[in-house]
FIDRENGU-946437 format. One record per atom (N, C-alpha, C): residue number from 1; residue in three letters; atom name; x, y, z. Coordinates in pm, whole numbers, plus 50000, padded with zeros to 5 digits. Each point is the difference from the previous one (the first is absolute). Layout:
# residues N
[segu NUM,ALA,CA,[X,Y,Z]]
...
***
This chain:
# residues 82
[segu 1,MET,N,[84777,68054,91412]]
[segu 1,MET,CA,[49918,50113,50036]]
[segu 1,MET,C,[49856,49959,50028]]
[segu 2,GLU,N,[49953,49898,49926]]
[segu 2,GLU,CA,[49862,49958,50023]]
[segu 2,GLU,C,[49981,49940,50139]]
[segu 3,GLY,N,[50106,49939,50054]]
[segu 3,GLY,CA,[49991,49944,50135]]
[segu 3,GLY,C,[49977,50108,50105]]
[segu 4,LEU,N,[50070,50110,49987]]
[segu 4,LEU,CA,[49983,50111,50095]]
[segu 4,LEU,C,[49860,50060,49987]]
[segu 5,LEU,N,[49954,50021,49879]]
[segu 5,LEU,CA,[49866,50054,49979]]
[segu 5,LEU,C,[49893,49905,50053]]
[segu 6,LEU,N,[50017,49872,49976]]
[segu 6,LEU,CA,[49904,49901,50051]]
[segu 6,LEU,C,[50000,49999,50152]]
[segu 7,PHE,N,[50118,50011,50062]]
[segu 7,PHE,CA,[50009,50004,50146]]
[segu 7,PHE,C,[49922,50119,50055]]
[segu 8,VAL,N,[50019,50117,49940]]
[segu 8,VAL,CA,[49931,50121,50047]]
[segu 8,VAL,C,[49849,49984,49984]]
[segu 9,LEU,N,[49956,49949,49884]]
[segu 9,LEU,CA,[49857,49982,49979]]
[segu 9,LEU,C,[49940,49900,50098]]
[segu 10,LEU,N,[50070,49891,50026]]
[segu 10,LEU,CA,[49950,49900,50096]]
[segu 10,LEU,C,[49999,50056,50142]]
[segu 11,TRP,N,[50101,50077,50034]]
[segu 11,TRP,CA,[50007,50059,50132]]
[segu 11,TRP,C,[49882,50095,50022]]
[segu 12,LEU,N,[49970,50081,49899]]
[segu 12,LEU,CA,[49886,50091,50010]]
[segu 12,LEU,C,[49868,49923,50005]]
[segu 13,TYR,N,[49988,49895,49919]]
[segu 13,TYR,CA,[49878,49920,49998]]
[segu 13,TYR,C,[49978,49927,50133]]
[segu 14,ALA,N,[50107,49957,50062]]
[segu 14,ALA,CA,[49989,49922,50124]]
[segu 14,ALA,C,[49981,50088,50123]]
[segu 15,GLN,N,[50005,50131,49986]]
[segu 15,GLN,CA,[49981,50088,50115]]
[segu 15,GLN,C,[49861,49984,50060]]
[segu 16,LYS,N,[49902,49979,49917]]
[segu 16,LYS,CA,[49863,49979,50045]]
[segu 16,LYS,C,[49980,49851,50028]]
[segu 17,GLN,N,[49916,49969,50095]]
[segu 17,GLN,CA,[49971,49860,50033]]
[segu 17,GLN,C,[49937,49931,49880]]
[segu 18,ARG,N,[50058,49890,49958]]
[segu 18,ARG,CA,[49951,49923,49885]]
[segu 18,ARG,C,[49965,49859,50044]]
[segu 19,LYS,N,[49920,49934,49921]]
[segu 19,LYS,CA,[49968,49860,50028]]
[segu 19,LYS,C,[50122,49915,49967]]
[segu 20,PRO,N,[50014,49885,50067]]
[segu 20,PRO,CA,[50115,49913,49975]]
[segu 20,PRO,C,[50009,49959,49852]]
[segu 21,GLY,N,[50115,50020,49942]]
[segu 21,GLY,CA,[50025,49961,49862]]
[segu 21,GLY,C,[49993,50115,49902]]
[segu 22,GLN,N,[49941,50113,50037]]
[segu 22,GLN,CA,[49986,50108,49904]]
[segu 22,GLN,C,[50133,50067,49967]]
[segu 23,VAL,N,[50088,50017,50096]]
[segu 23,VAL,CA,[50129,50062,49972]]
[segu 23,VAL,C,[50084,49907,49911]]
[segu 24,ALA,N,[49997,49871,50027]]
[segu 24,ALA,CA,[50072,49904,49917]]
[segu 24,ALA,C,[49944,50000,49858]]
[segu 25,ALA,N,[49868,50013,49986]]
[segu 25,ALA,CA,[49938,50004,49868]]
[segu 25,ALA,C,[50042,50124,49923]]
[segu 26,VAL,N,[50008,50114,50068]]
[segu 26,VAL,CA,[50044,50123,49934]]
[segu 26,VAL,C,[50147,49987,49959]]
[segu 27,PHE,N,[50079,49932,50083]]
[segu 27,PHE,CA,[50140,49975,49962]]
[segu 27,PHE,C,[50007,49920,49870]]
[segu 28,LEU,N,[49921,49892,49990]]
[segu 28,LEU,CA,[50001,49918,49878]]
[segu 28,LEU,C,[49958,50080,49878]]
[segu 29,MET,N,[49893,50078,50015]]
[segu 29,MET,CA,[49955,50081,49886]]
[segu 29,MET,C,[50103,50106,49964]]
[segu 30,GLY,N,[50055,50067,50100]]
[segu 30,GLY,CA,[50098,50105,49974]]
[segu 30,GLY,C,[50128,49946,49940]]
[segu 31,TYR,N,[50053,49892,50057]]
[segu 31,TYR,CA,[50124,49943,49948]]
[segu 31,TYR,C,[49980,49949,49857]]
[segu 32,GLY,N,[49886,49932,49978]]
[segu 32,GLY,CA,[49972,49951,49865]]
[segu 32,GLY,C,[49987,50113,49900]]
[segu 33,THR,N,[49937,50108,50039]]
[segu 33,THR,CA,[49983,50115,49910]]
[segu 33,THR,C,[50133,50067,49970]]
[segu 34,PHE,N,[50081,50024,50105]]
[segu 34,PHE,CA,[50130,50063,49979]]
[segu 34,PHE,C,[50092,49913,49914]]
[segu 35,ARG,N,[49998,49868,50023]]
[segu 35,ARG,CA,[50082,49911,49918]]
[segu 35,ARG,C,[49951,49997,49856]]
[segu 36,PHE,N,[49868,50003,49982]]
[segu 36,PHE,CA,[49943,50001,49865]]
[segu 36,PHE,C,[50051,50121,49923]]
[segu 37,VAL,N,[49998,50116,50064]]
[segu 37,VAL,CA,[50048,50122,49935]]
[segu 37,VAL,C,[50150,49991,49974]]
[segu 38,ALA,N,[50076,49949,50096]]
[segu 38,ALA,CA,[50145,49987,49981]]
[segu 38,ALA,C,[50032,49904,49886]]
[segu 39,GLU,N,[49924,49893,49988]]
[segu 39,GLU,CA,[50021,49903,49892]]
[segu 39,GLU,C,[49968,50059,49864]]
[segu 40,TYR,N,[49915,50103,49997]]
[segu 40,TYR,CA,[49969,50066,49873]]
[segu 40,TYR,C,[50124,50066,49942]]
[segu 41,PHE,N,[50084,50056,50086]]
[segu 41,PHE,CA,[50120,50070,49954]]
[segu 41,PHE,C,[50121,49909,49989]]
[segu 42,ARG,N,[49993,49880,50054]]
[segu 42,ARG,CA,[50111,49906,49996]]
[segu 42,ARG,C,[49994,49921,49869]]
[segu 43,GLU,N,[50115,49970,49945]]
[segu 43,GLU,CA,[50003,49919,49879]]
[segu 43,GLU,C,[49966,49856,50035]]
[segu 44,PRO,N,[49906,49939,49927]]
[segu 44,PRO,CA,[49962,49862,50033]]
[segu 44,PRO,C,[50116,49903,49975]]
[segu 45,ASP,N,[49994,49887,50067]]
[segu 45,ASP,CA,[50102,49897,49982]]
[segu 45,ASP,C,[50006,49958,49854]]
[segu 46,ALA,N,[50123,49983,49950]]
[segu 46,ALA,CA,[50019,49970,49858]]
[segu 46,ALA,C,[49935,49868,49960]]
[segu 47,TYR,N,[50002,49901,50088]]
[segu 47,TYR,CA,[49945,49869,49964]]
[segu 47,TYR,C,[49848,49995,50014]]
[segu 48,LEU,N,[49939,50101,50062]]
[segu 48,LEU,CA,[49854,50003,50013]]
[segu 48,LEU,C,[49937,50105,49909]]
[segu 49,GLY,N,[50060,50118,50000]]
[segu 49,GLY,CA,[49945,50108,49918]]
[segu 49,GLY,C,[49865,50047,50052]]
[segu 50,ILE,N,[49923,50056,49911]]
[segu 50,ILE,CA,[49867,50050,50034]]
[segu 50,ILE,C,[49900,49887,49980]]
[segu 51,LEU,N,[49915,49979,50099]]
[segu 51,LEU,CA,[49900,49894,49992]]
[segu 51,LEU,C,[49867,50058,49954]]
[segu 52,SER,N,[49893,49931,50026]]
[segu 52,SER,CA,[49870,50045,49952]]
[segu 52,SER,C,[49959,50134,50061]]
[segu 53,MET,N,[49916,50072,49930]]
[segu 53,MET,CA,[49948,50131,50037]]
[segu 53,MET,C,[50111,50104,50018]]
[segu 54,GLY,N,[50116,49976,49941]]
[segu 54,GLY,CA,[50109,50096,50004]]
[segu 54,GLY,C,[50068,50014,50135]]
[segu 55,MET,N,[49984,49901,50086]]
[segu 55,MET,CA,[50060,50007,50133]]
[segu 55,MET,C,[50114,49900,50013]]
[segu 56,SER,N,[50098,50034,50082]]
[segu 56,SER,CA,[50113,49911,50025]]
[segu 56,SER,C,[49962,49899,50107]]
[segu 57,MET,N,[50088,49901,50020]]
[segu 57,MET,CA,[49976,49899,50104]]
[segu 57,MET,C,[49993,50065,50137]]
[segu 58,GLY,N,[50086,50099,50026]]
[segu 58,GLY,CA,[49998,50070,50128]]
[segu 58,GLY,C,[49866,50067,50025]]
[segu 59,GLN,N,[49942,50059,49898]]
[segu 59,GLN,CA,[49870,50063,50016]]
[segu 59,GLN,C,[49891,49896,50023]]
[segu 60,TRP,N,[50009,49889,49928]]
[segu 60,TRP,CA,[49901,49894,50020]]
[segu 60,TRP,C,[50007,49942,50141]]
[segu 61,LEU,N,[50120,49995,50057]]
[segu 61,LEU,CA,[50012,49948,50136]]
[segu 61,LEU,C,[49948,50100,50104]]
[segu 62,CYS,N,[49990,50125,49963]]
[segu 62,CYS,CA,[49946,50102,50090]]
[segu 62,CYS,C,[49848,49999,50004]]
[segu 63,VAL,N,[49937,49957,49892]]
[segu 63,VAL,CA,[49854,50002,49992]]
[segu 63,VAL,C,[49935,49916,50110]]
[segu 64,PRO,N,[50042,49875,50025]]
[segu 64,PRO,CA,[49937,49924,50108]]
[segu 64,PRO,C,[50026,50062,50138]]
[segu 65,MET,N,[50113,50068,50015]]
[segu 65,MET,CA,[50029,50066,50127]]
[segu 65,MET,C,[49899,50113,50025]]
[segu 66,ILE,N,[49973,50079,49897]]
[segu 66,ILE,CA,[49905,50111,50014]]
[segu 66,ILE,C,[49859,49947,50022]]
[segu 67,VAL,N,[49960,49901,49922]]
[segu 67,VAL,CA,[49866,49943,50014]]
[segu 67,VAL,C,[49985,49930,50136]]
[segu 68,GLY,N,[50102,49926,50041]]
[segu 68,GLY,CA,[49995,49935,50131]]
[segu 68,GLY,C,[49994,50099,50114]]
[segu 69,GLY,N,[50073,50110,49989]]
[segu 69,GLY,CA,[49994,50104,50103]]
[segu 69,GLY,C,[49863,50063,50007]]
[segu 70,ALA,N,[49938,50025,49885]]
[segu 70,ALA,CA,[49865,50058,49998]]
[segu 70,ALA,C,[49899,49903,50061]]
[segu 71,ALA,N,[50011,49872,49965]]
[segu 71,ALA,CA,[49910,49899,50057]]
[segu 71,ALA,C,[50020,49988,50150]]
[segu 72,MET,N,[50125,50003,50044]]
[segu 72,MET,CA,[50029,49992,50144]]
[segu 72,MET,C,[49945,50121,50074]]
[segu 73,TRP,N,[50010,50118,49940]]
[segu 73,TRP,CA,[49949,50122,50063]]
[segu 73,TRP,C,[49848,49994,50015]]
[segu 74,MET,N,[49931,49954,49893]]
[segu 74,MET,CA,[49854,49989,50007]]
[segu 74,MET,C,[49958,49894,50102]]
[segu 75,TRP,N,[50073,49890,50004]]
[segu 75,TRP,CA,[49969,49894,50097]]
[segu 75,TRP,C,[50019,50051,50143]]
[segu 76,ALA,N,[50110,50073,50023]]
[segu 76,ALA,CA,[50027,50054,50134]]
[segu 76,ALA,C,[49896,50104,50038]]
[segu 77,ARG,N,[49954,50078,49906]]
[segu 77,ARG,CA,[49901,50104,50027]]
[segu 77,ARG,C,[49866,49939,50042]]
[segu 78,GLN,N,[49964,49887,49941]]
[segu 78,GLN,CA,[49873,49936,50030]]
[segu 78,GLN,C,[50002,49914,50125]]
[segu 79,ARG,N,[50120,49969,50049]]
[segu 79,ARG,CA,[50016,49914,50115]]
[segu 79,ARG,C,[49951,50068,50127]]
[segu 80,ASN,N,[49925,49927,50082]]
[segu 80,ASN,CA,[49955,50050,50129]]
[segu 80,ASN,C,[50097,49951,50107]]
[segu 81,VAL,N,[50071,50090,50060]]
[segu 81,VAL,CA,[50094,49963,50105]]
[segu 81,VAL,C,[49937,50036,50134]]
[segu 82,ALA,N,[49996,49904,50089]]
[segu 82,ALA,CA,[49938,50022,50131]]
[segu 82,ALA,C,[50087,50083,50090]]
***
C-alpha cells in the first residue's frame, strides 16, 4: 500500500517543474519514511532483535536513506541549472 501512496505523492509533486534530482530526492525520503514506519510494526529479525535507541536493523537502514534524500533535495535546490 505504501508503494501506491508514494507513487501518487510523487506524481503530484512532479506535476510542477522541479530542478533535476528533486523528484528522486523526494522518492528517497518518502520510501525511507514509509519503510521506517512499516518496520515499526514488523517483528525484528530473531538473530538481530532491537538495536540501539530501540530501533530495529530495518529502521536503522532507513535512516541513511531519509538523510541522503534530504541532502540530495537541498543540493538540487541550490544547484543553478542553465
